[in-house]
N, C-alpha and C positions, 0 to 999 in steps of 0.2 A: 504494500500500500504506500503510495508516494503522493507528493503534492507538487504543484508548479511554483509554490512559494519559494522565492530565491533569497530573500533577506533572512538571515539567521534569527530565529525566534528565541525569546528569553525563557529559559527553563530554570525553575528554582527546585533544587533537590532538598527536601526538608527532612531533617533528622528529628523524629517525633519523640524519641525517648530522652529523658534527662536524668535517668536513674544512675546512681553511683555505681561504677564498675560496668556500665552498659557495654554491649557488644556493637551497638548501633554504628559507631564511626567506621568500623571495618566494612559493614555492608554499604554504608553511604559512599565510602571511598571506591568500592567496587563499581557501583552503579554510576557514580560520577565519571569514572574512567570510561565506562561503556558509552555514556552520553557524549563525552568529548570525542570518542572514536567515531561515533555516529556522524558527526560533522555538520549537523543541521540546526544545532542549538548553540546559543551562548549560555553557559552553565554557571549558575550561582548556587553555592551550597549554603543552606540556611540551617544552622544548628540551634534548636530551640533552647538548649542549655545556655546559650549566649544572650538570651533575651528574657528579662523578668516577665513572668506571665501570672498575674494575680488571678486566683480562682473566682474572686468577686467580680461581678460584671456591671457594666454601666446601667443606670436606672432605666434608660430608654434603649430597647434593643437596636442594634445596628440596622435591622431591617426597616425600622421606622426612622432612625437617624443614622444615615450611612457613615457619618464622620463624627462619632461621639468624642467627647473629651476622654482621651486615653492617657495612661501614665506616660510621662515624658520619656522614660527609658524604652517605651515600646515604639517610638517613632521610626527607628531604623528598620525594625521588622515590618511595620506597616508599609513603609516605602518599598521594601523589597518584594513584598507580596503584591503590591499595586503594580509594580513594574513588570512582573512576570507575565508571560503569555501562557505558560503551562507549568504544571507541578508534578513532581514525583514525591510521594510520601513514603519514607522508610520507617516501618513500624513493627514492633513486636506485638505479641499478645500479652496483655496483663489481665489475669483472671478472666479469660475468655472475651476480652474486649481490648480497646485501644488505650494508650496512656492519657491521663488527664491533661498533660501538657499540650497535646495536639488539639484536644477539644477546646481548651482555653484559647489557643491561637485562632481556631476557627470562630469561636463565639464572639471574640472581640472584633471581628471583621465581618464584612458582608459583600460589598461591591468588589473587594479585592479578589474574591473567588468567582464572582458571577461570570458566566459565559466563557469559562476557561476549561481547558482539558487537564485531567488529572490521572496519573498512573500510580501504581503501588509496587513497592518491594517489601515483602514481609519475611520475618524470621521468628522462629520460636522452637520450643522443644518438640512439639507434636504437630501442630497444624501448619507450621511455616508462616504464621501470621495471618492465615486466611480468615480466622474469626474476626480479627480487627479490621481487615480489609473489607469484608462484607458489611460490617456495621458502618464503616466510614463511607461506603458508597451511598447508604441511605442519608447520612448527614449531608454530604456534598450535593446530593440531588435536591435537597431542600433549599440549597443556596443557588440553584440554577447553574451549577457546574456540571460538566460532563466527564464521567469516569470511563476510561477506555476498558474494553473487555479483558484484554490479556494483562497478566501481572507476573511477577517473579516471586516464588516462595522458597524459603530455605528451612525445611523441617530438620530438626536435630542439627542446627547450624554449626554447633561446636565440633561436629565430626567432619564438616565439609571444607573448612578453611585451614590452610597452613598457619603456622605461627606468624608469618610475615604478612598475613591478610590475603594471600592469593588462594584461589580455589584449587582443590586437589583435582577435580574433574571439571574444567572450565567450559567445555564446548556447549553442553546443553543449556546452562544458564546464560551464556553469551548469546546463543540463538534466540532464547526467550526474550532477552533484553532487546535485541534488535527488532523483533516483532513488535514489542510494546512501544518502543521508541518510534517506529514507523507509524503505528496507529496514533500515538500521541502527537506526532508532527502533523499528520493529516488533519486531525481534529483541531489542533491549535491554530493551524493555518486558516481553516474555514472560519473558526470563531474569531480570530484576530481581525479578519476582513469584515465579518458581520458586525463586530463591535464598532468598527470604524464607519461603516456605511449604512447600517440599518438600526434604528432605535428598537430596543426590546419592548414588547408589549407590557404596559403597566398592569399591575395586579388589580 
């Protein structure tokens, strides 16, 4: 699946886990390298651990006030989400769901996600992050984002990577990443042009 869009689109790879001792940066580094090799995105890696994310939310939801007063320390994150044309969320499963950190990042924003394409890379002991991914699809759908069908999952991730962060068997995950990135680029291109040329119907 390809697109005629020639200008590199802006892809933000979001590390969802902020847990102490997390494995997430290894997975983020791997998919970031695949996205760079893909050659059709300008890649920005966004680590939620670098951005304070209060669990308390603004009094008026961003769906009603798209630019609420946010903590000053969140300004950099908001700008990077706003500038992105597409996202990849790297997430584990925590208790059969996604980390609170990514939900806080989602809920503090609204238009930053709208009409953009989103892909997922999951990792966990059993499901490979699939439980978190399926729930995040529902959340992002509420925000008028489009999640692409294909994803990458690393079940029992601790057996799959070498100590230096490389995969022991890289071909199948690399092929899956290429498929997801192709889909992500196709949708991101379409949605980029639609955001520019056609107003979205009001609720």
